[in-house]
Phi, psi and omega in degrees: 000136181288144176260143177252111183297335183299334179274347182261324183239118179293136177270138182285346180269347185305313180300326182282329175297323183281323187275349181087006177281128175287142180215146175210162181245139175233149180288133174229037173130190181225147179287175178298335178274359179089008179277144180291143177244131183245159175239133180262130178252128183235134182246180175294157180308129175066016177262059180301319182298322179294320178293316179296320179294320178296315179297318180295318179295320178296316180295325178290328185274349183234157181272000188298332181293342180272342182281147176229141178292153177281123179272134181252000000 
């Protein structure tokens, strides 16, 4: 029988999916092990444009969008 991980590990996006709040993740660096670290931006209900504008402004203001992880 197949296992559904969604019932074992709570997803951090679930409350926003239900409430109508737009949310997205942007890269804000890499861990010491080289794994990407993300930041979640959450907006007012149905303010998709505000979330996208915030993410775009953050990406323009920081150098993280230029970094790439080292592939092994």
